[in-house]
C-alpha positions in Angstrom: 39.5 30.6 -10.3 39.7 26.8 -10.4 40.1 26.6 -6.6 37.1 28.8 -6.1 35.0 26.6 -8.5 36.2 23.4 -6.8 35.3 24.8 -3.3 31.8 25.8 -4.6 31.3 22.4 -6.1 32.2 20.7 -2.8 29.9 23.0 -0.9 27.0 22.2 -3.2 27.7 18.5 -2.8 27.7 18.7 1.0 24.4 20.6 0.9 22.8 18.0 -1.4 23.8 15.0 0.7 21.5 15.8 3.6 18.8 16.8 1.1 19.0 13.4 -0.5 18.9 11.7 2.9 15.8 13.7 3.8 14.1 12.7 0.6 14.8 9.0 1.3 13.6 9.3 4.9 10.3 10.7 3.5 9.6 7.5 1.6 7.2 4.8 2.8 9.2 1.6 3.5 8.2 -2.0 4.1 10.3 -5.1 4.5 10.7 -6.8 1.1 9.2 -10.3 0.9 11.5 -12.9 -0.7 10.6 -15.8 -2.9 9.6 -18.8 -0.8 8.5 -16.7 2.3 5.7 -17.9 4.5 4.3 -15.4 7.0 2.0 -16.2 9.9 -0.1 -13.1 10.9 -3.5 -12.2 12.3 -6.2 -9.5 12.3 -7.2 -8.1 15.6 -9.5 -5.3 16.8 -9.5 -2.5 14.1 -6.5 -3.9 12.1 -8.2 -6.0 9.5 -6.0 -5.5 6.5 -2.2 -5.8 6.0 0.0 -4.4 3.3 3.0 -6.3 2.1 5.7 -5.4 -0.5 8.2 -7.1 -2.7 10.3 -6.6 -5.8 9.5 -8.5 -9.0 10.9 -8.8 -12.5 9.3 -8.9 -15.9 8.4 -12.5 -16.8 8.1 -13.7 -13.2 5.4 -16.3 -12.6 4.1 -15.2 -9.3 2.0 -17.2 -6.8 0.6 -15.8 -3.6 -1.7 -17.7 -1.2 -3.6 -16.7 1.9 -4.9 -19.6 4.0 -7.0 -18.9 7.1 -6.9 -20.9 10.4 -10.6 -20.5 10.9 -13.5 -20.2 8.4 -14.6 -17.0 10.1 -12.0 -15.4 7.9 -12.6 -15.3 4.2 -9.2 -14.3 2.7 -9.0 -11.8 -0.1 -5.8 -10.8 -2.0 -5.1 -7.8 -4.2 -1.9 -7.2 -6.1 -0.9 -3.7 -7.0 2.1 -2.2 -8.7 3.9 1.0 -7.5 1.8 3.2 -9.8 -1.5 2.1 -8.3 -2.5 -0.3 -11.0 -4.4 -3.5 -10.0 -2.5 -6.5 -11.4 -4.8 -9.2 -10.1 -7.0 -10.1 -7.2 -8.5 -13.3 -5.8 -11.2 -14.4 -3.3 -11.8 -18.1 -3.2 -9.3 -19.8 -5.6 -7.2 -21.5 -3.0 -7.1 -25.3 -2.3 -8.6 -24.8 1.1 -12.2 -23.8 1.5 -12.5 -19.9 1.3 -8.7 -19.5 1.0 -7.3 -17.2 -1.7 -4.7 -18.0 -4.3 -3.4 -15.4 -6.8 -1.3 -16.5 -9.8 -0.1 -14.1 -12.4 2.9 -13.3 -14.7 4.5 -9.9 -14.0 5.0 -7.7 -17.0 7.5 -5.2 -15.6 10.4 -4.8 -13.1 9.6 -2.9 -10.0 8.0 -2.7 -6.6 4.7 -4.5 -6.0 2.2 -4.4 -3.1 -0.1 -7.1 -1.7 -3.2 -6.2 0.2 -4.1 -9.2 2.5 -7.5 -8.8 3.9 -11.0 -10.5 3.9 -14.0 -10.3 1.6 -15.7 -8.9 4.7 -13.2 -6.1 5.3 -11.9 -5.0 1.9 -14.6 -2.4 1.2 -14.7 -1.0 4.8 -18.3 -2.2 5.5 -16.9 -4.1 8.5 -13.9 -2.5 10.1 -13.3 -4.5 13.3 -13.1 -8.0 14.5 -14.0 -9.3 18.0 -11.9 -12.4 17.3 -8.2 -12.9 16.5 -8.3 -14.1 12.9 -5.0 -15.8 12.0 -3.7 -16.7 8.5 -0.6 -17.8 6.6 0.6 -15.8 3.6 3.0 -17.5 1.2 4.7 -16.0 -1.9 6.9 -17.5 -4.5 8.1 -17.1 -8.1 9.5 -13.6 -8.1 13.1 -12.4 -8.6 14.5 -9.0 -7.5 15.7 -6.9 -10.4 19.5 -6.4 -10.7 19.3 -2.6 -10.3 17.7 -2.7 -6.8 20.2 -1.4 -4.3 18.5 -2.6 -1.1 16.9 -6.0 -1.6 15.6 -6.1 2.0 13.5 -3.0 1.9 10.9 -1.8 -0.6 11.0 2.0 -0.8 8.0 3.8 -2.3 8.2 7.5 -3.2 4.5 8.4 -3.2 3.3 12.0 -3.0 4.1 13.4 0.4 1.5 15.7 2.0 2.2 18.1 4.9 -0.4 18.7 7.6 -2.8 21.4 6.4 -2.1 20.6 2.8 -4.5 19.4 0.2 -3.9 17.6 -3.1 -5.8 16.7 -6.2 -6.1 13.1 -7.0 -7.7 10.7 -9.4 -8.7 7.0 -9.4 -8.6 5.7 -13.0 -9.0 2.3 -14.8 -5.2 2.2 -15.3 -4.4 3.3 -11.7 -7.4 3.0 -9.4 -5.3 3.1 -6.2 -4.1 6.7 -5.5 -1.3 6.6 -3.0 -0.3 9.5 -0.7 1.9 9.7 2.4 2.4 11.9 5.4 4.7 12.1 8.3 3.2 11.6 11.8 4.3 11.4 15.4 2.9 9.4 18.3 0.0 11.3 19.9 -0.8 13.4 16.8 -4.6 13.7 16.1 -5.1 13.6 12.4 -8.1 14.2 10.2 -8.1 13.0 6.6 -10.9 13.7 4.2 -11.9 13.2 0.6 -13.7 16.2 -0.8 -15.3 17.2 -4.2 -15.3 13.6 -5.4 -17.5 12.7 -8.4 -17.7 9.0 -7.4 -18.2 6.7 -4.4 -14.9 6.8 -2.5 -13.1 5.0 0.3 -10.0 5.9 2.4 -7.6 3.4 3.7 -4.9 4.5 6.1 -1.8 2.3 6.9 0.7 2.8 9.7 4.5 2.5 9.2 4.3 -1.3 9.7 1.7 -1.8 6.9 -1.3 -2.3 9.2 -4.5 -0.7 8.1 -5.5 1.4 11.1 -8.5 3.3 9.7 -11.0 3.0 6.8 -14.0 5.2 5.9 -15.8 6.3 2.8 -14.6 9.9 3.1 -13.5 11.0 6.6 -10.9 9.5 8.9 -10.1 10.8 12.4 -7.2 9.0 14.2 -4.8 9.4 17.0 -1.4 8.2 15.9 0.4 5.6 18.0 3.8 5.6 16.2 6.3 8.0 14.7 7.0 7.6 11.0 5.6 7.7 7.5 1.9 6.8 7.1 0.3 5.7 3.8 -3.1 6.8 2.5 -4.9 4.8 -0.2 -7.7 6.8 -1.8 -9.9 5.0 -4.2 -13.2 3.5 -5.2 -14.7 0.8 -2.9 -14.5 -1.7 -5.8 -11.1 -0.6 -7.0 -9.9 -4.1 -7.5 -12.6 -4.7 -10.1 -10.8 -2.1 -12.4 -9.3 -5.1 -14.2 -12.8 -6.6 -14.9 -15.0 -5.6 -17.7 -18.5 -4.9 -16.4 -17.3 -4.6 -12.8 -18.6 -2.1 -10.2 -15.5 0.2 -10.3 -16.1 3.8 -11.4 -13.3 6.0 -10.2 -12.9 9.7 -10.7 -11.3 12.9 -9.3 -11.1 14.1 -5.7 -9.4 16.5 -3.3 -7.5 14.9 -0.4 -7.0 17.0 2.7 -4.8 16.0 5.7 -5.1 18.2 8.8 
C-alpha cells in the first residue's frame, strides 16, 4: 500500500512539473531594471511608448528621469505597480527643459512598471512619429526584495486570454490600469476590442519587448511580428490622473474581447 501511494505521489509530481513550467511560460516578462541603470532608447514610426519593469522594496526612495535629445519630444513618465495602481506620474519636472523626473517613496515590496512616453503620445491622440525621437531613461534608489528568485527578470502573472475569449474588466481609482495578456505568433492577425464600456476608454497593446505597437480608444487590429506573450492595458485616457483629486479620470467597467 505504501509503495502504491509513493508511486502515485511521484506520478502526480511529474504531471505538475510541466504544468508549473507552462504557467511560468504564460507570464509576461521584461528585463528587470537595476538601481543606477541608464538606458538610451528611441521612439520610431508607430512605437511611441516603452514599458520598463523593476523590483522595489517598501521604503525605497525612487528617482526616475527621462531626458530627450530633441525638444520635439516632451517626455512623460507613469509609474504603476503590479496591481494596476498609479503610484506617480510626471511631465515637466526634470532639470532639462520639458524633461521628466519622477520621485517617490515606495510603500510595498513587489514588481513595478514604468511607462516612458510623451505628453503627445500618452493618450493615443498621436500614435506615430516621422522622426526618430531619442531619450535617456535613468533609474535609482530601489532595492530588490529578498524573496525574489530571479533578479534579472520581472515576471507578471496578469490575466491570460485565449483567442476568441472575452473577459470582464474594470478601471477603478485604486487600480485604473487593467492588465491582460495573450499568446501570439508571428503573422497572426489579431483584433482586440473594448465593448459595453460605461466610460471613455483606451487600449494600449505592447509586444513581448515592451514596445507599444498599437493604441486606440476601443478597437485594435494588428498583424503580429513576434512570437510570445503580448500585454494589453485597458483603461481611461487619463488613467494617470487617478492619483489626483479633481482630475479627468473616470473609469468604469468593460468587456475585453481578443479575436
